[in-house]
C-alpha positions, 0 to 999 in steps of 0.5 A, spaced: 792 652 560 792 657 565 796 662 561 794 661 554 793 668 552 798 674 552 797 680 556 796 686 551 797 691 557 804 687 559 807 689 552 804 696 552 807 698 559 814 694 558 815 696 551 814 704 553 819 703 559 824 698 555 827 704 551 826 699 545 826 702 538 819 704 536 819 699 530 820 694 535 814 696 540 810 697 534 811 690 532 810 687 539 804 690 540 801 688 533 803 681 534 800 681 541 794 684 539 793 679 533 795 673 539 789 675 543 784 674 538 780 668 539 783 666 546 776 667 550 773 661 546 779 657 549 778 659 556 771 657 555 772 650 553 768 644 555 771 637 552 764 634 553 760 640 549 762 639 542 760 646 541 765 649 545 771 645 543 769 647 536 769 654 538 776 654 541 779 650 535 776 656 531 778 661 536 785 658 535 785 658 528 783 665 528 788 667 532 793 663 528 791 667 522 791 674 525 798 672 528 801 669 521 798 675 517 802 680 522 808 683 518 814 683 522 822 685 520 825 683 527 828 677 526 826 674 533 819 676 533 819 672 526 821 666 530 816 667 536 811 668 531 812 662 528 813 658 534 806 661 537 803 659 530 806 652 531 804 651 538 797 653 537 796 649 531 798 643 535 793 645 540 788 645 535 789 638 533 789 636 540 783 639 542 780 635 536 782 629 540 780 631 546 773 632 544 773 625 541 775 623 548 769 627 551 764 624 547 767 617 549 766 619 556 759 622 555 757 615 552 760 611 558 756 615 563 749 614 559 751 606 559 748 603 565 753 597 565 759 600 561 764 594 558 770 594 563 774 594 557 771 600 554 772 604 561 780 601 561 781 604 554 777 611 556 782 611 563 788 610 558 785 616 553 784 620 559 791 619 562 794 621 555 790 627 554 792 630 561 800 629 559 798 632 552 794 638 555 800 639 560 805 639 554 801 643 550 800 648 556 808 648 557 809 650 549 804 655 549 806 658 556 814 658 553 812 662 547 808 667 551 813 668 556 819 669 551 814 674 547 813 678 553 820 677 555 823 680 548 818 685 548 819 688 555 827 688 553 828 683 559 831 678 554 
């Protein structure tokens, strides 16, 4: 989740240099500004702390709402808008799952003699969480990269 947020500066600088029509520049900036809403909470997530998981989910939902409400006429930006919302809706759902795994881990830590079957199940949950996290990050990064490339005029 290294690059979960979109860089506003990149869109502003590259749009000015790219020679895009003002309409595309304005739409890119509006979409990027909306995408940045709520990303701070995602950066601070700790799956063992329910409050940070909830804050991250709320942040993603706020970002998705803001992104969905941006009025766009550029077909490629509309496509990227939909892809962004899908990737981050999926991420919010996974964060809920990850939070539950975090709770299991906390409970196992408190157990002085944890059941080996519960430990094995938890290990499988962690393995799945890592795979899901990687896939989620790749989906998010692809949308962000595609948006930055398109708005910079590189694609």
